[in-house]
KEKE-3310 file (N, C-alpha, C; in steps of 0.2 Angstrom, whole numbers, plus 5000, padded with zeros to 4 digits):
npx = (4296:4295:4292:4299:4301:4313:4315:4329:4337:4344:4348:4344:4329:4329:4326:4321:4320:4311:4312:4303:4292:4300:4303:4296:4305:4317:4334:4339:4335:4334:4339:4337:4344:4347:4345:4345:4330:4329:4334:4348:4365:4369:4379:4387:4389:4398:4401:4396:4387:4373:4364:4360:4361:4352:4352:4338:4337:4341:4331:4318:4305:4295:4289:4277:4277:4265:4261:4266:4257:4245:4227:4219:4208:4192:4182:4170:4158:4150:4136)
npy = (4755:4754:4766:4767:4768:4763:4756:4753:4744:4753:4764:4779:4781:4775:4781:4774:4764:4750:4736:4726:4718:4710:4692:4680:4670:4676:4681:4694:4711:4721:4737:4751:4766:4772:4784:4798:4804:4817:4818:4818:4811:4795:4793:4782:4776:4774:4787:4783:4773:4764:4754:4743:4729:4723:4714:4704:4703:4715:4724:4733:4737:4741:4755:4758:4770:4782:4782:4793:4794:4790:4792:4804:4800:4804:4808:4814:4822:4837:4844)
npz = (5452:5469:5482:5498:5516:5526:5541:5550:5562:5576:5568:5558:5549:5532:5516:5501:5486:5481:5469:5469:5481:5494:5494:5505:5510:5508:5513:5513:5510:5496:5493:5483:5478:5491:5504:5516:5525:5522:5510:5508:5507:5514:5528:5530:5518:5503:5490:5477:5478:5474:5476:5490:5501:5514:5528:5534:5548:5553:5550:5556:5552:5537:5529:5517:5505:5498:5481:5468:5458:5462:5465:5474:5488:5490:5504:5507:5498:5495:5487)
capx = (4299:4290:4295:4298:4305:4315:4318:4334:4339:4350:4350:4339:4326:4332:4321:4324:4315:4311:4309:4297:4291:4304:4300:4295:4311:4324:4338:4341:4331:4338:4337:4339:4345:4346:4346:4341:4323:4329:4337:4355:4368:4370:4386:4391:4390:4402:4397:4394:4383:4366:4360:4363:4358:4351:4349:4331:4337:4342:4325:4312:4299:4296:4283:4276:4275:4260:4264:4264:4251:4238:4222:4217:4202:4188:4178:4163:4157:4144:4134)
capy = (4755:4756:4770:4764:4770:4757:4757:4749:4744:4757:4769:4783:4778:4776:4782:4771:4761:4742:4734:4722:4716:4704:4685:4678:4666:4679:4683:4701:4716:4725:4744:4755:4774:4774:4791:4800:4806:4824:4817:4818:4804:4791:4794:4776:4773:4778:4791:4780:4767:4765:4748:4740:4723:4724:4708:4705:4704:4722:4728:4733:4737:4745:4759:4759:4777:4782:4783:4800:4793:4788:4797:4806:4798:4809:4804:4817:4827:4841:4847)
capz = (5458:5475:5487:5504:5521:5529:5548:5552:5570:5578:5563:5556:5543:5525:5511:5495:5482:5480:5463:5470:5488:5495:5495:5512:5511:5507:5519:5513:5506:5491:5493:5478:5479:5498:5506:5522:5523:5519:5503:5509:5507:5521:5530:5531:5512:5498:5486:5471:5480:5472:5479:5496:5503:5521:5531:5537:5555:5555:5548:5561:5548:5531:5527:5510:5504:5493:5475:5466:5453:5466:5465:5481:5490:5493:5508:5508:5493:5496:5480)
cpx = (4294:4294:4294:4302:4306:4318:4323:4336:4345:4352:4343:4335:4329:4326:4324:4318:4316:4309:4303:4297:4296:4300:4300:4302:4317:4327:4340:4335:4335:4335:4340:4339:4344:4349:4343:4334:4324:4333:4345:4358:4369:4377:4390:4391:4395:4398:4393:4389:4376:4361:4364:4358:4358:4348:4342:4332:4339:4336:4320:4306:4300:4289:4283:4273:4270:4263:4262:4258:4245:4234:4221:4210:4198:4182:4171:4163:4150:4142:4130)
cpy = (4757:4760:4768:4768:4764:4759:4752:4750:4748:4762:4773:4779:4780:4776:4779:4768:4753:4741:4730:4720:4710:4698:4684:4674:4670:4681:4691:4705:4720:4732:4748:4763:4775:4781:4792:4803:4813:4824:4817:4811:4801:4791:4788:4772:4777:4782:4788:4774:4768:4760:4745:4734:4724:4717:4709:4706:4711:4727:4728:4733:4742:4748:4760:4766:4777:4784:4790:4800:4791:4793:4798:4803:4803:4806:4807:4822:4831:4845:4853)
cpz = (5463:5480:5494:5509:5525:5536:5550:5559:5571:5573:5562:5550:5537:5520:5505:5491:5482:5473:5464:5478:5489:5496:5503:5514:5510:5513:5519:5509:5502:5491:5487:5480:5486:5500:5513:5520:5520:5512:5503:5509:5514:5522:5530:5524:5507:5493:5480:5472:5478:5474:5485:5497:5511:5524:5535:5545:5558:5553:5553:5557:5542:5530:5520:5508:5498:5487:5472:5461:5456:5466:5473:5482:5493:5497:5508:5502:5494:5489:5482)
residu = (UNK:UNK:UNK:UNK:UNK:UNK:UNK:UNK:UNK:UNK:UNK:UNK:UNK:UNK:UNK:UNK:UNK:UNK:UNK:UNK:UNK:UNK:UNK:UNK:UNK:UNK:UNK:UNK:UNK:UNK:UNK:UNK:UNK:UNK:UNK:UNK:UNK:UNK:UNK:UNK:UNK:UNK:UNK:UNK:UNK:UNK:UNK:UNK:UNK:UNK:UNK:UNK:UNK:UNK:UNK:UNK:UNK:UNK:UNK:UNK:UNK:UNK:UNK:UNK:UNK:UNK:UNK:UNK:UNK:UNK:UNK:UNK:UNK:UNK:UNK:UNK:UNK:UNK:UNK)
# end
């Protein structure tokens, strides 16, 4: 799963996961485990909802979050 932050028009950003990056021809983006940035539930979704489809025309942009397993890049090392 890819952790992302989806910025939906006229809404707060939604933190969620993608199984894969959406195809260029798709009409919707599938979001898994949608939640607010602070981890709380979204007020406009029912409690048991774990996946939503958002039409592309509602998405402003998507931020790809760094994965937990990624190594830190060291720019300068002094010996």
